[in-house]
Structure formats: C-alpha cells, structure tokens
py3Dmol code that shows the C-alpha trace and the ligand (Angstrom):
import py3Dmol

protein = """\
ATOM      1  CA  MET A   1       0.000   0.000   0.000  1.00  0.00           C
ATOM      2  CA  LEU A   2       1.233   3.441  -0.859  1.00  0.00           C
ATOM      3  CA  SER A   3       0.984   6.283   1.633  1.00  0.00           C
ATOM      4  CA  GLU A   4      -0.596   9.557   0.614  1.00  0.00           C
ATOM      5  CA  GLN A   5       2.899  11.041   0.634  1.00  0.00           C
ATOM      6  CA  GLN A   6       4.141   8.407  -1.789  1.00  0.00           C
ATOM      7  CA  ILE A   7       1.190   8.985  -4.115  1.00  0.00           C
ATOM      8  CA  ALA A   8       1.816  12.731  -3.969  1.00  0.00           C
ATOM      9  CA  ARG A   9       5.517  12.179  -4.718  1.00  0.00           C
ATOM     10  CA  PHE A  10       4.671  10.024  -7.734  1.00  0.00           C
ATOM     11  CA  GLN A  11       2.266  12.648  -9.021  1.00  0.00           C
ATOM     12  CA  HIS A  12       4.826  15.406  -8.463  1.00  0.00           C
ATOM     13  CA  GLN A  13       7.979  13.828  -9.902  1.00  0.00           C
ATOM     14  CA  GLY A  14       6.586  11.121 -12.188  1.00  0.00           C
ATOM     15  CA  TYR A  15       8.365   8.270 -10.463  1.00  0.00           C
ATOM     16  CA  LEU A  16       8.541   6.659  -7.064  1.00  0.00           C
ATOM     17  CA  VAL A  17      11.342   4.642  -5.458  1.00  0.00           C
ATOM     18  CA  ILE A  18      10.370   1.930  -2.971  1.00  0.00           C
ATOM     19  CA  ASN A  19      13.179   0.011  -1.291  1.00  0.00           C
ATOM     20  CA  ASP A  20      12.868  -3.652  -0.244  1.00  0.00           C
ATOM     21  CA  PHE A  21       9.916  -4.344  -2.514  1.00  0.00           C
ATOM     22  CA  ILE A  22      11.075  -7.716  -3.843  1.00  0.00           C
ATOM     23  CA  ASN A  23      12.912 -10.060  -1.516  1.00  0.00           C
ATOM     24  CA  ALA A  24      16.161 -11.904  -2.120  1.00  0.00           C
ATOM     25  CA  ASP A  25      14.457 -15.252  -2.712  1.00  0.00           C
ATOM     26  CA  GLN A  26      12.093 -13.776  -5.307  1.00  0.00           C
ATOM     27  CA  ARG A  27      14.972 -11.996  -7.038  1.00  0.00           C
ATOM     28  CA  GLN A  28      17.024 -15.169  -7.141  1.00  0.00           C
ATOM     29  CA  GLN A  29      14.095 -17.125  -8.577  1.00  0.00           C
ATOM     30  CA  LEU A  30      13.675 -14.616 -11.398  1.00  0.00           C
ATOM     31  CA  MET A  31      17.403 -14.567 -12.185  1.00  0.00           C
ATOM     32  CA  SER A  32      17.759 -18.356 -12.045  1.00  0.00           C
ATOM     33  CA  GLN A  33      14.727 -18.853 -14.262  1.00  0.00           C
ATOM     34  CA  ALA A  34      16.106 -16.373 -16.794  1.00  0.00           C
ATOM     35  CA  GLN A  35      19.227 -18.545 -16.986  1.00  0.00           C
ATOM     36  CA  VAL A  36      17.034 -21.614 -17.566  1.00  0.00           C
ATOM     37  CA  GLN A  37      15.207 -19.766 -20.348  1.00  0.00           C
ATOM     38  CA  VAL A  38      18.492 -18.761 -21.982  1.00  0.00           C
ATOM     39  CA  ASP A  39      19.699 -22.390 -21.720  1.00  0.00           C
ATOM     40  CA  GLY A  40      16.802 -23.330 -23.990  1.00  0.00           C
ATOM     41  CA  PHE A  41      17.373 -20.536 -26.482  1.00  0.00           C
ATOM     42  CA  GLN A  42      18.825 -21.687 -29.807  1.00  0.00           C
ATOM     43  CA  PRO A  43      20.405 -18.675 -31.525  1.00  0.00           C
ATOM     44  CA  VAL A  44      20.732 -18.489 -35.282  1.00  0.00           C
ATOM     45  CA  ALA A  45      24.084 -20.083 -36.078  1.00  0.00           C
ATOM     46  CA  ASN A  46      25.196 -17.489 -38.598  1.00  0.00           C
ATOM     47  CA  PRO A  47      23.317 -14.177 -38.660  1.00  0.00           C
ATOM     48  CA  THR A  48      25.093 -13.108 -41.888  1.00  0.00           C
ATOM     49  CA  ILE A  49      23.006 -15.487 -43.983  1.00  0.00           C
ATOM     50  CA  PHE A  50      20.701 -12.477 -44.307  1.00  0.00           C
ATOM     51  CA  THR A  51      21.430  -9.252 -46.123  1.00  0.00           C
ATOM     52  CA  THR A  52      21.037  -6.158 -43.986  1.00  0.00           C
ATOM     53  CA  ASP A  53      17.500  -5.522 -45.244  1.00  0.00           C
ATOM     54  CA  GLN A  54      16.493  -9.120 -44.848  1.00  0.00           C
ATOM     55  CA  GLN A  55      18.039  -9.202 -41.404  1.00  0.00           C
ATOM     56  CA  GLN A  56      16.035  -6.112 -40.484  1.00  0.00           C
ATOM     57  CA  ARG A  57      12.815  -7.717 -41.706  1.00  0.00           C
ATOM     58  CA  VAL A  58      13.512 -10.928 -39.813  1.00  0.00           C
ATOM     59  CA  SER A  59      14.363  -8.925 -36.695  1.00  0.00           C
ATOM     60  CA  ASP A  60      11.176  -6.887 -37.034  1.00  0.00           C
ATOM     61  CA  ALA A  61       9.050  -9.996 -37.451  1.00  0.00           C
ATOM     62  CA  TYR A  62      10.685 -11.659 -34.443  1.00  0.00           C
ATOM     63  CA  PHE A  63      10.170  -8.543 -32.338  1.00  0.00           C
ATOM     64  CA  LEU A  64       6.582  -7.973 -33.459  1.00  0.00           C
ATOM     65  CA  GLY A  65       5.735 -11.583 -32.688  1.00  0.00           C
ATOM     66  CA  SER A  66       7.141 -11.414 -29.169  1.00  0.00           C
ATOM     67  CA  GLY A  67       4.140  -9.848 -27.425  1.00  0.00           C
ATOM     68  CA  ASP A  68       2.666 -13.221 -26.521  1.00  0.00           C
ATOM     69  CA  GLN A  69       5.909 -15.230 -26.493  1.00  0.00           C
ATOM     70  CA  ILE A  70       9.163 -15.591 -24.575  1.00  0.00           C
ATOM     71  CA  CYS A  71      11.780 -14.198 -26.948  1.00  0.00           C
ATOM     72  CA  PHE A  72      15.471 -13.361 -26.730  1.00  0.00           C
ATOM     73  CA  PHE A  73      17.080 -10.149 -27.910  1.00  0.00           C
ATOM     74  CA  LEU A  74      20.821  -9.862 -28.390  1.00  0.00           C
ATOM     75  CA  GLU A  75      23.259  -7.093 -27.618  1.00  0.00           C
ATOM     76  CA  PRO A  76      24.413  -5.560 -30.931  1.00  0.00           C
ATOM     77  CA  GLU A  77      28.018  -5.985 -29.834  1.00  0.00           C
ATOM     78  CA  ALA A  78      27.548  -9.707 -29.238  1.00  0.00           C
ATOM     79  CA  VAL A  79      28.050 -10.495 -32.931  1.00  0.00           C
ATOM     80  CA  ASP A  80      30.671  -9.042 -35.278  1.00  0.00           C
ATOM     81  CA  GLN A  81      30.094  -7.927 -38.875  1.00  0.00           C
ATOM     82  CA  LYS A  82      30.975 -11.380 -40.150  1.00  0.00           C
ATOM     83  CA  GLY A  83      28.343 -12.931 -37.937  1.00  0.00           C
ATOM     84  CA  GLN A  84      30.776 -14.503 -35.512  1.00  0.00           C
ATOM     85  CA  TRP A  85      29.735 -14.680 -31.873  1.00  0.00           C
ATOM     86  CA  LEU A  86      32.016 -12.499 -29.780  1.00  0.00           C
ATOM     87  CA  VAL A  87      30.758 -13.588 -26.370  1.00  0.00           C
ATOM     88  CA  PRO A  88      29.144 -16.761 -24.979  1.00  0.00           C
ATOM     89  CA  LYS A  89      25.366 -17.030 -25.366  1.00  0.00           C
ATOM     90  CA  HIS A  90      24.656 -16.240 -21.732  1.00  0.00           C
ATOM     91  CA  ARG A  91      26.628 -13.000 -22.034  1.00  0.00           C
ATOM     92  CA  ALA A  92      25.033 -12.040 -25.370  1.00  0.00           C
ATOM     93  CA  ILE A  93      21.413 -11.543 -24.320  1.00  0.00           C
ATOM     94  CA  ASN A  94      20.196  -7.980 -23.860  1.00  0.00           C
ATOM     95  CA  LYS A  95      16.740  -8.977 -22.657  1.00  0.00           C
ATOM     96  CA  ILE A  96      14.006 -11.616 -22.576  1.00  0.00           C
ATOM     97  CA  GLY A  97      10.429 -10.553 -23.371  1.00  0.00           C
ATOM     98  CA  HIS A  98       7.562 -10.043 -23.416  1.00  0.00           C
ATOM     99  CA  ALA A  99       5.102 -12.564 -21.921  1.00  0.00           C
ATOM    100  CA  GLN A 100       7.062 -14.628 -19.414  1.00  0.00           C
ATOM    101  CA  HIS A 101       4.956 -13.205 -16.581  1.00  0.00           C
ATOM    102  CA  ILE A 102       2.072 -15.237 -18.030  1.00  0.00           C
ATOM    103  CA  LEU A 103       3.748 -18.125 -19.888  1.00  0.00           C
ATOM    104  CA  ASP A 104       6.586 -19.111 -17.565  1.00  0.00           C
ATOM    105  CA  PRO A 105       5.262 -20.829 -14.405  1.00  0.00           C
ATOM    106  CA  VAL A 106       8.211 -19.803 -12.185  1.00  0.00           C
ATOM    107  CA  CYS A 107       8.158 -16.238 -13.371  1.00  0.00           C
ATOM    108  CA  LYS A 108       4.384 -16.058 -13.080  1.00  0.00           C
ATOM    109  CA  GLN A 109       4.446 -17.403  -9.551  1.00  0.00           C
ATOM    110  CA  VAL A 110       6.904 -14.727  -8.406  1.00  0.00           C
ATOM    111  CA  ILE A 111       5.201 -11.886 -10.238  1.00  0.00           C
ATOM    112  CA  ASP A 112       1.787 -12.926  -8.917  1.00  0.00           C
ATOM    113  CA  GLN A 113       3.147 -12.476  -5.364  1.00  0.00           C
ATOM    114  CA  LEU A 114       3.829  -8.794  -6.002  1.00  0.00           C
ATOM    115  CA  PRO A 115       1.049  -6.246  -5.356  1.00  0.00           C
ATOM    116  CA  THR A 116       1.665  -4.315  -8.562  1.00  0.00           C
ATOM    117  CA  ALA A 117      -1.960  -4.333  -9.748  1.00  0.00           C
ATOM    118  CA  GLY A 118      -3.059  -2.847  -6.434  1.00  0.00           C
ATOM    119  CA  LEU A 119      -0.429  -0.134  -6.764  1.00  0.00           C
ATOM    120  CA  CYS A 120      -1.794   0.691 -10.218  1.00  0.00           C
ATOM    121  CA  GLU A 121      -5.253   1.103  -8.704  1.00  0.00           C
ATOM    122  CA  GLN A 122      -3.878   3.376  -5.997  1.00  0.00           C
ATOM    123  CA  LEU A 123      -2.325   5.486  -8.733  1.00  0.00           C
ATOM    124  CA  GLY A 124      -5.691   5.863 -10.465  1.00  0.00           C
ATOM    125  CA  MET A 125      -5.912   2.938 -12.869  1.00  0.00           C
ATOM    126  CA  GLN A 126      -9.380   1.382 -13.119  1.00  0.00           C
ATOM    127  CA  GLN A 127      -8.683  -2.022 -14.709  1.00  0.00           C
ATOM    128  CA  PRO A 128      -4.955  -2.811 -14.569  1.00  0.00           C
ATOM    129  CA  ARG A 129      -3.599  -5.287 -17.089  1.00  0.00           C
ATOM    130  CA  ALA A 130       0.019  -6.472 -16.971  1.00  0.00           C
ATOM    131  CA  LEU A 131       0.739  -6.364 -20.677  1.00  0.00           C
ATOM    132  CA  GLN A 132       4.491  -6.615 -21.016  1.00  0.00           C
ATOM    133  CA  ALA A 133       7.358  -8.173 -19.074  1.00  0.00           C
ATOM    134  CA  MET A 134      11.089  -7.841 -19.683  1.00  0.00           C
ATOM    135  CA  HIS A 135      14.075  -9.423 -18.009  1.00  0.00           C
ATOM    136  CA  ILE A 136      16.876  -6.966 -18.720  1.00  0.00           C
ATOM    137  CA  PHE A 137      20.433  -8.223 -18.255  1.00  0.00           C
ATOM    138  CA  LYS A 138      22.532  -5.076 -18.809  1.00  0.00           C
ATOM    139  CA  GLN A 139      25.482  -7.404 -19.296  1.00  0.00           C
ATOM    140  CA  PRO A 140      28.865  -6.391 -17.899  1.00  0.00           C
ATOM    141  CA  GLY A 141      30.972  -4.670 -20.525  1.00  0.00           C
ATOM    142  CA  ILE A 142      28.494  -4.810 -23.433  1.00  0.00           C
ATOM    143  CA  GLY A 143      25.100  -3.977 -21.896  1.00  0.00           C
ATOM    144  CA  GLY A 144      23.897  -1.273 -24.285  1.00  0.00           C
ATOM    145  CA  GLU A 145      22.509   2.211 -23.727  1.00  0.00           C
ATOM    146  CA  VAL A 146      18.729   2.724 -23.751  1.00  0.00           C
ATOM    147  CA  GLY A 147      17.972   6.154 -25.161  1.00  0.00           C
ATOM    148  CA  LEU A 148      15.718   8.726 -23.538  1.00  0.00           C
ATOM    149  CA  HIS A 149      12.100   7.660 -24.047  1.00  0.00           C
ATOM    150  CA  GLN A 150       8.594   7.603 -22.599  1.00  0.00           C
ATOM    151  CA  ASP A 151       7.020   4.169 -22.102  1.00  0.00           C
ATOM    152  CA  SER A 152       3.615   5.294 -23.425  1.00  0.00           C
ATOM    153  CA  THR A 153       5.361   5.600 -26.816  1.00  0.00           C
ATOM    154  CA  PHE A 154       5.307   1.811 -26.966  1.00  0.00           C
ATOM    155  CA  LEU A 155       2.047   1.038 -25.126  1.00  0.00           C
ATOM    156  CA  TYR A 156      -0.310   3.710 -26.396  1.00  0.00           C
ATOM    157  CA  THR A 157      -3.827   4.037 -25.035  1.00  0.00           C
ATOM    158  CA  GLN A 158      -6.405   6.798 -25.214  1.00  0.00           C
ATOM    159  CA  PRO A 159      -6.258   8.405 -22.769  1.00  0.00           C
ATOM    160  CA  LEU A 160      -2.665   7.513 -21.881  1.00  0.00           C
ATOM    161  CA  SER A 161      -2.475   5.026 -19.027  1.00  0.00           C
ATOM    162  CA  CYS A 162       0.837   3.114 -19.044  1.00  0.00           C
ATOM    163  CA  ILE A 163       2.622   2.588 -15.727  1.00  0.00           C
ATOM    164  CA  GLY A 164       5.989   0.822 -15.560  1.00  0.00           C
ATOM    165  CA  PHE A 165       7.376  -1.218 -12.664  1.00  0.00           C
ATOM    166  CA  TRP A 166      11.171  -1.509 -12.687  1.00  0.00           C
ATOM    167  CA  LEU A 167      12.510  -4.060 -10.236  1.00  0.00           C
ATOM    168  CA  ALA A 168      16.201  -4.029  -9.348  1.00  0.00           C
ATOM    169  CA  LEU A 169      17.314  -7.665  -9.247  1.00  0.00           C
ATOM    170  CA  GLU A 170      20.868  -6.491  -8.588  1.00  0.00           C
ATOM    171  CA  ASP A 171      22.377  -3.262  -7.277  1.00  0.00           C
ATOM    172  CA  ALA A 172      22.138  -0.492  -9.875  1.00  0.00           C
ATOM    173  CA  ASP A 173      24.496   2.475  -9.871  1.00  0.00           C
ATOM    174  CA  ARG A 174      26.007   4.961 -12.311  1.00  0.00           C
ATOM    175  CA  HIS A 175      28.786   2.543 -13.228  1.00  0.00           C
ATOM    176  CA  ASN A 176      26.595  -0.351 -14.368  1.00  0.00           C
ATOM    177  CA  GLY A 177      23.832   1.644 -16.058  1.00  0.00           C
ATOM    178  CA  CYS A 178      21.221   2.544 -13.460  1.00  0.00           C
ATOM    179  CA  LEU A 179      17.996   4.217 -14.524  1.00  0.00           C
ATOM    180  CA  GLN A 180      18.092   7.973 -15.018  1.00  0.00           C
ATOM    181  CA  ALA A 181      14.929  10.080 -15.174  1.00  0.00           C
ATOM    182  CA  LEU A 182      13.794  13.660 -15.651  1.00  0.00           C
ATOM    183  CA  PRO A 183      11.979  14.659 -12.442  1.00  0.00           C
ATOM    184  CA  GLY A 184       8.588  16.152 -13.303  1.00  0.00           C
ATOM    185  CA  GLY A 185       9.092  15.249 -16.955  1.00  0.00           C
ATOM    186  CA  HIS A 186       5.836  13.267 -17.036  1.00  0.00           C
ATOM    187  CA  ARG A 187       4.074  16.581 -17.722  1.00  0.00           C
ATOM    188  CA  ILE A 188       5.768  16.741 -21.122  1.00  0.00           C
ATOM    189  CA  PRO A 189       3.441  15.696 -23.951  1.00  0.00           C
ATOM    190  CA  LEU A 190       4.016  12.271 -25.467  1.00  0.00           C
ATOM    191  CA  LYS A 191       6.627  12.832 -28.169  1.00  0.00           C
ATOM    192  CA  GLN A 192       6.379   9.680 -30.234  1.00  0.00           C
ATOM    193  CA  ARG A 193       4.293   6.631 -30.981  1.00  0.00           C
ATOM    194  CA  PHE A 194       5.710   3.297 -32.056  1.00  0.00           C
ATOM    195  CA  PHE A 195       3.239   1.504 -34.306  1.00  0.00           C
ATOM    196  CA  ARG A 196       2.841  -1.354 -36.786  1.00  0.00           C
ATOM    197  CA  ASN A 197       3.192   0.094 -40.279  1.00  0.00           C
ATOM    198  CA  GLN A 198       1.613  -0.960 -43.579  1.00  0.00           C
ATOM    199  CA  GLN A 199       4.815  -2.709 -44.678  1.00  0.00           C
ATOM    200  CA  GLY A 200       4.647  -5.287 -41.914  1.00  0.00           C
ATOM    201  CA  GLY A 201       7.289  -3.589 -39.786  1.00  0.00           C
ATOM    202  CA  ALA A 202       7.149  -0.958 -37.103  1.00  0.00           C
ATOM    203  CA  SER A 203       7.798   2.784 -37.212  1.00  0.00           C
ATOM    204  CA  PHE A 204       7.898   5.835 -34.991  1.00  0.00           C
ATOM    205  CA  ALA A 205       5.417   8.668 -35.536  1.00  0.00           C
ATOM    206  CA  THR A 206       6.196  12.108 -34.133  1.00  0.00           C
ATOM    207  CA  LEU A 207       3.422  13.530 -31.984  1.00  0.00           C
ATOM    208  CA  ASP A 208       5.346  16.459 -30.505  1.00  0.00           C
ATOM    209  CA  ALA A 209       8.496  17.705 -32.220  1.00  0.00           C
ATOM    210  CA  SER A 210       9.742  19.986 -29.462  1.00  0.00           C
ATOM    211  CA  PRO A 211      13.163  19.028 -28.058  1.00  0.00           C
ATOM    212  CA  TRP A 212      13.651  17.376 -24.707  1.00  0.00           C
ATOM    213  CA  PRO A 213      14.232  19.897 -21.886  1.00  0.00           C
ATOM    214  CA  GLU A 214      17.909  20.576 -21.304  1.00  0.00           C
ATOM    215  CA  GLU A 215      17.744  19.638 -17.663  1.00  0.00           C
ATOM    216  CA  PRO A 216      19.970  17.099 -15.955  1.00  0.00           C
ATOM    217  CA  LEU A 217      18.594  13.630 -15.438  1.00  0.00           C
ATOM    218  CA  GLN A 218      18.365  12.245 -11.929  1.00  0.00           C
ATOM    219  CA  MET A 219      20.563   9.188 -11.339  1.00  0.00           C
ATOM    220  CA  LEU A 220      18.377   6.559  -9.698  1.00  0.00           C
ATOM    221  CA  GLU A 221      21.045   4.519  -7.947  1.00  0.00           C
ATOM    222  CA  VAL A 222      19.237   1.815  -5.996  1.00  0.00           C
ATOM    223  CA  PRO A 223      20.085  -1.392  -4.148  1.00  0.00           C
ATOM    224  CA  ALA A 224      18.805  -4.792  -5.246  1.00  0.00           C
ATOM    225  CA  GLY A 225      15.188  -5.306  -4.225  1.00  0.00           C
ATOM    226  CA  THR A 226      14.104  -1.760  -5.023  1.00  0.00           C
ATOM    227  CA  LEU A 227      11.019  -0.976  -7.094  1.00  0.00           C
ATOM    228  CA  ILE A 228      10.905   2.158  -9.230  1.00  0.00           C
ATOM    229  CA  ILE A 229       7.416   3.027 -10.487  1.00  0.00           C
ATOM    230  CA  LEU A 230       7.501   5.011 -13.724  1.00  0.00           C
ATOM    231  CA  HIS A 231       4.729   7.203 -15.093  1.00  0.00           C
ATOM    232  CA  GLY A 232       4.187   6.348 -18.770  1.00  0.00           C
ATOM    233  CA  GLN A 233       5.138   9.851 -19.906  1.00  0.00           C
ATOM    234  CA  LEU A 234       8.246  10.138 -17.708  1.00  0.00           C
ATOM    235  CA  PRO A 235      11.394  10.505 -19.843  1.00  0.00           C
ATOM    236  CA  HIS A 236      13.978   7.987 -18.698  1.00  0.00           C
ATOM    237  CA  TYR A 237      17.270   6.602 -19.907  1.00  0.00           C
ATOM    238  CA  SER A 238      20.050   4.209 -18.998  1.00  0.00           C
ATOM    239  CA  ALA A 239      23.685   4.374 -20.028  1.00  0.00           C
ATOM    240  CA  ALA A 240      25.734   1.488 -21.336  1.00  0.00           C
ATOM    241  CA  ASN A 241      27.193  -0.808 -18.727  1.00  0.00           C
ATOM    242  CA  THR A 242      30.933  -0.313 -19.037  1.00  0.00           C
ATOM    243  CA  SER A 243      31.618  -1.901 -15.662  1.00  0.00           C
ATOM    244  CA  GLY A 244      32.411  -5.510 -14.954  1.00  0.00           C
ATOM    245  CA  ILE A 245      29.234  -5.971 -12.905  1.00  0.00           C
ATOM    246  CA  SER A 246      25.865  -6.936 -14.369  1.00  0.00           C
ATOM    247  CA  ARG A 247      22.741  -4.964 -13.579  1.00  0.00           C
ATOM    248  CA  GLN A 248      19.764  -7.253 -14.019  1.00  0.00           C
ATOM    249  CA  ALA A 249      16.281  -5.792 -13.751  1.00  0.00           C
ATOM    250  CA  PHE A 250      12.775  -7.098 -14.316  1.00  0.00           C
ATOM    251  CA  THR A 251      10.140  -4.772 -15.700  1.00  0.00           C
ATOM    252  CA  LEU A 252       6.391  -5.065 -15.891  1.00  0.00           C
ATOM    253  CA  HIS A 253       4.234  -2.600 -17.788  1.00  0.00           C
ATOM    254  CA  TYR A 254       0.561  -2.115 -17.118  1.00  0.00           C
ATOM    255  CA  VAL A 255      -2.148  -0.368 -19.100  1.00  0.00           C
ATOM    256  CA  ASP A 256      -5.702   0.450 -18.065  1.00  0.00           C
ATOM    257  CA  GLN A 257      -8.250  -1.732 -19.851  1.00  0.00           C
ATOM    258  CA  ALA A 258     -10.766   1.045 -19.307  1.00  0.00           C
ATOM    259  CA  CYS A 259      -8.773   3.022 -21.902  1.00  0.00           C
ATOM    260  CA  ALA A 260      -8.750   2.279 -25.641  1.00  0.00           C
ATOM    261  CA  TYR A 261      -5.718   0.185 -26.620  1.00  0.00           C
ATOM    262  CA  ALA A 262      -4.465   1.170 -30.077  1.00  0.00           C
ATOM    263  CA  ALA A 263      -5.074  -1.504 -32.704  1.00  0.00           C
ATOM    264  CA  ASP A 264      -1.741  -0.670 -34.351  1.00  0.00           C
ATOM    265  CA  ASN A 265       0.373  -0.815 -31.186  1.00  0.00           C
ATOM    266  CA  TRP A 266       3.402  -3.026 -31.752  1.00  0.00           C
ATOM    267  CA  LEU A 267       2.372  -5.333 -28.893  1.00  0.00           C
ATOM    268  CA  GLN A 268      -0.744  -7.333 -29.624  1.00  0.00           C
ATOM    269  CA  THR A 269      -1.720 -10.209 -27.356  1.00  0.00           C
ATOM    270  CA  ASP A 270      -4.753 -12.113 -26.165  1.00  0.00           C
ATOM    271  CA  LEU A 271      -2.907 -13.438 -23.127  1.00  0.00           C
ATOM    272  CA  VAL A 272      -4.179 -12.305 -19.739  1.00  0.00           C
TER     273      VAL A 272
END
"""
ligand_1 = """\
1
LIG
Fe 11.274 2.432 -20.508
"""
view = py3Dmol.view(width=600, height=400)
view.addModel(protein, "pdb")
view.setStyle({"model": 0}, {"cartoon": {"style": "trace"}})
view.addModel(ligand_1, "xyz")
view.setStyle({"model": 1}, {"stick": {}})
view.zoomTo()
view.show()
C-alpha cells in the first residue's frame, strides 16, 4: 500500500522509489529462471546469412511476434560484422520478453506475489492489465545504452495510461547503467508513438516535435530489491554498462483496460 505522501511524490515527480519491494528469494528465482530460459534458447548459427534488409525484416518480425511469447534479444556488440559470436550465449542476451509473466510458471508465480496491480489502482488505474514483461540483463561490458524515451510511446492508449514497474534484481548504480529520469518530466506531452506500419514492420510517428528539456537527469542509484514506479510519460534513460558488474532488472508494464488500446500498437496479445 502506498501512503498519501508516496502517491503525492509520484504525481509530483513522475516516479517513485520503494526500497525492499522484492525479496532476495524472489529476485534469485527470477534470475535463475532467466538462466534456464536462456539455456533453452537456440540462436541463429550465422546471422550473416541475411542481407542487412532481410536481417532487419527478420528482426522486425521476431520482435513484433514477441508480445505473446518468450523471446530473446541480443546485444548488438555480441556479434561481429561477419556474424561470428564475440561472447558466450549467456553473455550475449540484452533482454528476454515479453510474456514470461504469463507463460513461464516460475516467473508467473513470483510476479503474482507482487502487489503491482493494487499499486496501479492506488495510482488511479481502473482495470490494470500487466501487458508486457522484460528481463533486462545489462550485461557487464556490453550492456547497451537505452535512449531517452517515454514508455507510453510503446504502449499507447487513449487516454494515456501506461505505468511501468522496474525491479532491481541487482544493485544499480552509475557505473553499471542505473535508470536515469527527468523529475517532473511526465508533464511533457508524449513525443512519439511506435506503431505497426503498412509494410509489416514498425515505425515511430512524431506527436510532438519539441526538443527534450535541457535539464539534468536524476541518477536513480538503488540497491537490489528496489522498485521504481515510472509514469508512462516520464522521460527515462540508462547508459551502457561499461563496468564488470551486471545490472539485471525485471520490468512489468501495465495499461488500463478502461482506456482504448491502439489496434496498431506493436504489442498485440490475447494473453491475460
Ligand atoms: Fe522504458
């Protein structure tokens, strides 16, 4: 349960940090199960069998089909230009997504223990639906940067309703790519939408062309077990992990089923 102060803080700054939200046993279960999932992942032996365009189309199709699957996304630096693997498979995965919270029994059991839906209701959502899960590895040395974005860009409803839950499975600091956010930035209009285009791929549409405010981002350095709740319009970012320490996180994104979910959103799923 959130206190009135916590709700007010979320409404004021667009995010809320709650320490000790997920316990060590739950964190370990999620991390161990991610390793089991990666064990079963069979990567394409030689990615260069595709031309660049073909590779892009295959990547798009794989991504667009991942809304109701458990899929594996690689770090760009995991494979060289000749298609040779530069790191072992377990070090090559950027993230797993996007339906393991429903399809994977271990993952589902842990996630179902967390009171995230109730938190959504406290923050004003009428009918919370956990639409998207991601296990983010932020691998040591090659864990890539995630550019400044608003989560409602990817899960668009009318009116906007997305709320993100970012769970620190390991300590996150400025050296291994902790979250960074623009306090109060959730009052900025939604800048972009990511949608399924007519060509069978996905594109960004500009909704608001004004530049991001030139204000410093807040470093959200948090210990393992911390939950960060993110308003869907809050601009946030994470730098590449140049350290030797991984920074695993699990994210869950909710939308309000009382709002209209866009038929051309990239993520389409019947799973509940
Ligand atoms: Fe995000």
